[in-house]
C-alpha positions in Angstrom: -15.6 18.2 9.2 -12.3 20.0 8.9 -10.8 20.9 5.6 -7.0 20.9 5.7 -4.7 22.4 3.0 -2.0 19.8 2.9 -1.2 16.4 4.5 1.7 14.0 4.9 0.9 10.4 5.4 2.0 9.2 8.8 1.9 6.2 11.1 -1.6 7.2 12.3 -3.1 7.0 8.8 -5.6 4.2 8.4 -6.7 5.0 4.8 -7.2 7.8 2.4 -9.5 8.1 -0.6 -10.8 10.5 -3.2 -14.1 12.4 -2.9 -15.4 15.3 -5.0 -16.4 18.5 -3.2 -19.6 20.4 -4.2 -17.7 22.2 -6.9 -16.5 19.0 -8.5 -12.9 19.3 -7.3 -11.2 16.0 -6.3 -10.3 16.1 -2.6 -9.2 13.5 -0.1 -10.9 12.0 2.9 -8.3 10.9 5.5 -9.1 8.5 8.2 -6.6 8.4 11.1 -6.7 6.5 14.4 -8.4 9.3 16.3 -9.9 11.6 13.6 -11.3 12.0 10.1 -10.9 15.0 7.9 -10.7 16.3 4.3 -7.7 17.5 2.4 -8.0 20.1 -0.3 -5.8 17.9 -2.6 -6.1 14.7 -4.6 -5.0 11.3 -3.1 -2.2 10.8 -5.7 -0.9 14.3 -5.0 -0.8 13.5 -1.2 1.0 10.2 -2.0 3.5 12.0 -4.2 4.1 14.8 -1.6 4.5 12.2 1.2 7.1 10.3 -0.8 8.9 13.4 -1.9 9.5 14.3 1.7 12.0 11.5 2.0 13.7 12.1 -1.4 12.0 10.0 -4.1 8.8 9.9 -6.1 5.7 7.8 -6.6 6.8 6.3 -9.9 10.1 5.3 -8.4 8.3 3.8 -5.3 6.1 1.7 -7.6 9.0 0.6 -9.7 11.0 -0.4 -6.5 8.0 -2.3 -5.1 7.7 -4.3 -8.4 11.4 -5.1 -8.3 11.4 -6.1 -4.6 8.3 -8.2 -4.9 9.2 -9.9 -8.2 8.3 -7.6 -11.0 5.0 -9.3 -12.2 2.8 -7.7 -9.6 -0.2 -5.7 -10.7 -1.0 -2.5 -8.7 2.0 -2.7 -6.4 2.0 -1.4 -2.8 4.0 1.7 -2.2 6.6 2.5 0.5 5.6 6.0 1.6 8.4 6.2 4.2 10.8 3.4 4.7 12.4 5.1 7.7 9.1 4.9 9.6 8.0 1.6 7.8 4.9 3.3 6.3 3.5 1.4 3.3 0.1 1.8 1.6 -1.7 -0.4 -0.9 -4.8 0.4 -3.1 -8.0 -1.5 -3.5 -8.1 -0.7 -7.3 -6.1 1.1 -9.9 -4.5 4.4 -8.8 -6.1 6.0 -11.9 -9.6 5.8 -10.3 -10.6 8.8 -8.2 -12.3 6.7 -5.6 -9.4 4.4 -5.0 -8.8 3.7 -1.3 -5.2 3.6 -0.1 -4.8 1.4 3.1 -2.1 1.3 5.7 -1.7 -2.5 6.3 -0.4 -2.3 9.8 -3.8 -1.0 11.0 -5.8 -3.8 9.4 -6.7 -6.3 12.2 -9.0 -8.6 10.2 -10.7 -9.1 6.9 -13.9 -11.1 6.3 -15.9 -12.0 3.2 -19.2 -10.2 3.1 -21.6 -10.6 0.1 -18.7 -10.8 -2.4 -17.1 -7.8 -0.8 -14.5 -7.4 1.9 -15.3 -6.3 5.4 -12.2 -4.7 7.1 -11.7 -4.2 10.8 -9.0 -1.6 11.8 -6.9 -1.4 14.9 -9.0 1.5 16.3 -12.2 -0.6 16.1 -13.6 1.1 13.0 -14.8 -1.0 10.1 -15.2 -0.5 6.3 -16.7 -2.6 3.5 -15.0 -2.4 0.1 -16.1 -3.6 -3.3 -13.3 -6.1 -3.7 -13.2 -9.8 -3.3 -11.5 -11.0 -0.1 -9.0 -13.1 -2.1 -7.9 -10.0 -4.1 -7.9 -7.7 -1.1 -5.9 -10.2 1.1 -3.4 -10.7 -1.7 -2.8 -6.9 -1.9 -2.6 -6.8 1.9 0.0 -9.6 2.0 2.1 -8.0 -0.8 2.1 -4.7 1.2 3.1 -6.4 4.4 5.9 -8.3 2.5 7.2 -5.1 0.9 7.1 -3.4 4.3 9.0 -6.3 6.0 11.6 -6.7 3.2 12.3 -2.9 3.1 12.5 -2.7 6.9 14.9 -5.7 7.0 17.0 -4.2 4.1 17.4 -1.0 6.1 18.6 -3.0 9.2 20.9 -5.5 7.4 21.4 -4.9 3.7 23.9 -7.7 3.3 21.4 -10.4 4.4 19.0 -9.3 1.7 21.3 -9.7 -1.3 20.3 -13.3 -2.0 16.6 -12.5 -1.7 16.8 -9.6 -4.1 19.1 -11.2 -6.6 16.8 -11.8 -9.6 18.9 -14.9 -10.6 18.4 -16.5 -7.2 14.7 -15.5 -6.8 13.1 -18.0 -9.0 13.7 -21.8 -8.8 15.6 -23.4 -11.6 13.6 -25.0 -14.3 16.5 -27.3 -15.4 15.3 -30.5 -13.9 17.2 -33.7 -14.7 15.3 -36.9 -14.8 16.5 -39.5 -12.3 17.6 -42.8 -13.7 15.7 -45.8 -12.5 
Protein backbone atom coordinates (compact mmCIF):
# COMPACT_ATOMS: atom_id res chain seq x y z
CA UNK A 1 0.00 0.00 0.00
CA UNK A 2 1.17 3.53 -0.78
CA UNK A 3 2.42 5.90 1.95
CA UNK A 4 1.64 9.54 1.13
CA UNK A 5 3.24 12.54 2.89
CA UNK A 6 0.18 14.80 3.21
CA UNK A 7 -3.51 14.71 2.36
CA UNK A 8 -6.44 17.10 2.08
CA UNK A 9 -9.90 15.60 2.66
CA UNK A 10 -11.99 15.80 -0.50
CA UNK A 11 -15.32 14.71 -1.95
CA UNK A 12 -13.92 11.21 -2.74
CA UNK A 13 -13.05 10.54 0.92
CA UNK A 14 -15.24 7.80 2.44
CA UNK A 15 -13.52 7.67 5.83
CA UNK A 16 -10.19 8.08 7.59
CA UNK A 17 -8.84 6.54 10.79
CA UNK A 18 -5.67 6.30 12.82
CA UNK A 19 -3.31 3.33 12.69
CA UNK A 20 0.13 2.89 14.20
CA UNK A 21 3.04 2.01 11.94
CA UNK A 22 5.66 -0.57 12.95
CA UNK A 23 7.64 2.17 14.74
CA UNK A 24 4.66 3.19 16.89
CA UNK A 25 3.96 6.42 14.98
CA UNK A 26 0.30 7.38 14.52
CA UNK A 27 -0.53 7.49 10.81
CA UNK A 28 -3.83 7.58 8.93
CA UNK A 29 -5.54 5.07 6.69
CA UNK A 30 -7.61 6.83 4.03
CA UNK A 31 -10.40 5.08 2.17
CA UNK A 32 -11.54 6.88 -0.98
CA UNK A 33 -14.03 5.81 -3.63
CA UNK A 34 -11.41 4.12 -5.80
CA UNK A 35 -8.37 3.63 -3.57
CA UNK A 36 -6.99 3.04 -0.08
CA UNK A 37 -3.68 4.40 1.17
CA UNK A 38 -1.74 5.51 4.26
CA UNK A 39 -0.79 9.07 5.20
CA UNK A 40 2.32 9.76 7.25
CA UNK A 41 0.33 12.03 9.60
CA UNK A 42 -2.33 11.73 12.32
CA UNK A 43 -6.07 11.95 11.53
CA UNK A 44 -6.50 15.11 13.64
CA UNK A 45 -3.62 16.80 11.83
CA UNK A 46 -5.19 15.88 8.47
CA UNK A 47 -8.53 17.32 9.65
CA UNK A 48 -6.79 20.49 10.85
CA UNK A 49 -4.83 20.91 7.59
CA UNK A 50 -7.93 20.30 5.47
CA UNK A 51 -9.90 22.93 7.41
CA UNK A 52 -6.97 25.39 7.41
CA UNK A 53 -7.01 25.31 3.60
CA UNK A 54 -10.25 27.30 3.61
CA UNK A 55 -9.28 29.72 6.34
CA UNK A 56 -10.40 28.39 9.71
CA UNK A 57 -9.47 25.72 12.26
CA UNK A 58 -10.76 22.50 13.82
CA UNK A 59 -11.68 24.12 17.13
CA UNK A 60 -13.69 26.80 15.31
CA UNK A 61 -15.36 24.19 13.09
CA UNK A 62 -16.47 22.19 16.15
CA UNK A 63 -17.68 25.33 17.93
CA UNK A 64 -19.65 26.40 14.82
CA UNK A 65 -21.21 22.95 14.49
CA UNK A 66 -22.39 23.06 18.11
CA UNK A 67 -23.86 26.52 17.58
CA UNK A 68 -25.62 25.57 14.33
CA UNK A 69 -26.96 22.27 15.71
CA UNK A 70 -28.09 23.64 19.04
CA UNK A 71 -25.12 23.73 21.38
CA UNK A 72 -25.82 20.62 23.44
CA UNK A 73 -24.43 18.13 20.96
CA UNK A 74 -21.67 15.77 22.09
CA UNK A 75 -18.94 14.97 19.53
CA UNK A 76 -20.17 17.38 16.84
CA UNK A 77 -19.65 16.73 13.14
CA UNK A 78 -17.19 19.04 11.40
CA UNK A 79 -17.55 21.03 8.18
CA UNK A 80 -14.26 20.40 6.44
CA UNK A 81 -15.06 22.48 3.40
CA UNK A 82 -18.40 24.33 3.23
CA UNK A 83 -17.71 25.43 -0.35
CA UNK A 84 -17.66 21.79 -1.49
CA UNK A 85 -20.17 20.69 1.20
CA UNK A 86 -17.70 18.26 2.76
CA UNK A 87 -18.57 17.29 6.31
CA UNK A 88 -17.17 14.50 8.52
CA UNK A 89 -18.35 12.92 11.76
CA UNK A 90 -16.62 10.55 14.14
CA UNK A 91 -17.69 7.24 15.63
CA UNK A 92 -16.10 8.13 18.99
CA UNK A 93 -14.19 10.93 20.69
CA UNK A 94 -11.57 12.63 18.53
CA UNK A 95 -9.09 12.01 21.38
CA UNK A 96 -8.97 8.29 20.55
CA UNK A 97 -6.28 7.31 18.04
CA UNK A 98 -8.57 4.75 16.37
CA UNK A 99 -11.48 7.14 15.83
CA UNK A 100 -13.03 6.77 12.39
CA UNK A 101 -14.10 9.96 10.59
CA UNK A 102 -16.89 9.35 8.07
CA UNK A 103 -18.13 11.37 5.11
CA UNK A 104 -21.94 11.02 5.42
CA UNK A 105 -22.70 11.55 1.73
CA UNK A 106 -21.07 8.21 0.92
CA UNK A 107 -23.06 6.20 3.48
CA UNK A 108 -25.84 4.39 1.64
CA UNK A 109 -27.22 2.26 4.44
CA UNK A 110 -26.64 1.21 8.03
CA UNK A 111 -27.80 -1.98 9.72
CA UNK A 112 -27.58 -3.33 13.24
CA UNK A 113 -25.20 -6.28 13.47
CA UNK A 114 -24.53 -7.98 16.84
CA UNK A 115 -24.77 -4.68 18.80
CA UNK A 116 -22.47 -3.04 16.23
CA UNK A 117 -23.20 -1.04 13.09
CA UNK A 118 -22.77 -2.42 9.59
CA UNK A 119 -22.17 0.39 7.08
CA UNK A 120 -22.55 0.19 3.32
CA UNK A 121 -20.84 2.87 1.23
CA UNK A 122 -21.65 4.34 -2.18
CA UNK A 123 -18.84 2.39 -3.85
CA UNK A 124 -20.18 -0.96 -2.56
CA UNK A 125 -17.61 -1.43 0.23
CA UNK A 126 -18.71 -2.18 3.78
CA UNK A 127 -17.40 -1.66 7.30
CA UNK A 128 -18.49 -2.78 10.77
CA UNK A 129 -17.91 -0.37 13.65
CA UNK A 130 -18.16 -0.91 17.41
CA UNK A 131 -20.98 1.57 17.88
CA UNK A 132 -24.69 0.98 18.37
CA UNK A 133 -26.85 1.70 15.36
CA UNK A 134 -28.84 4.28 17.32
CA UNK A 135 -25.72 6.21 18.29
CA UNK A 136 -24.20 5.94 14.81
CA UNK A 137 -27.38 7.00 13.03
CA UNK A 138 -27.78 10.00 15.36
CA UNK A 139 -24.25 11.13 14.47
CA UNK A 140 -24.95 10.52 10.78
CA UNK A 141 -28.16 12.55 10.97
CA UNK A 142 -26.40 15.41 12.80
CA UNK A 143 -23.69 15.48 10.12
CA UNK A 144 -26.23 15.56 7.29
CA UNK A 145 -28.17 18.31 9.08
CA UNK A 146 -25.01 20.39 9.57
CA UNK A 147 -24.08 19.88 5.92
CA UNK A 148 -27.56 20.85 4.70
CA UNK A 149 -27.86 23.92 6.95
CA UNK A 150 -24.37 25.15 6.07
CA UNK A 151 -24.99 24.64 2.35
CA UNK A 152 -28.32 26.47 2.56
CA UNK A 153 -26.73 29.32 4.53
CA UNK A 154 -24.18 29.74 1.75
CA UNK A 155 -26.91 29.92 -0.89
CA UNK A 156 -29.38 32.11 0.99
CA UNK A 157 -28.11 33.55 4.30
CA UNK A 158 -31.23 35.66 4.98
CA UNK A 159 -33.55 32.63 4.98
CA UNK A 160 -31.49 31.00 7.73
CA UNK A 161 -31.64 33.84 10.27
CA UNK A 162 -34.73 32.48 12.00
CA UNK A 163 -33.33 28.96 12.15
CA UNK A 164 -30.08 30.11 13.70
CA UNK A 165 -31.56 32.66 16.12
CA UNK A 166 -31.10 30.99 19.55
CA UNK A 167 -34.20 32.78 20.88
CA UNK A 168 -36.38 31.30 18.14
CA UNK A 169 -34.76 27.86 18.06
CA UNK A 170 -36.45 26.38 21.14
CA UNK A 171 -40.20 26.41 21.71
CA UNK A 172 -41.49 28.62 24.46
CA UNK A 173 -42.13 27.03 27.84
CA UNK A 174 -44.59 29.75 28.89
CA UNK A 175 -47.77 27.80 28.45
CA UNK A 176 -51.01 29.27 29.72
CA UNK A 177 -53.77 27.03 30.92
CA UNK A 178 -56.96 27.27 28.98
CA UNK A 179 -60.05 28.17 30.93
CA UNK A 180 -62.78 25.58 30.85
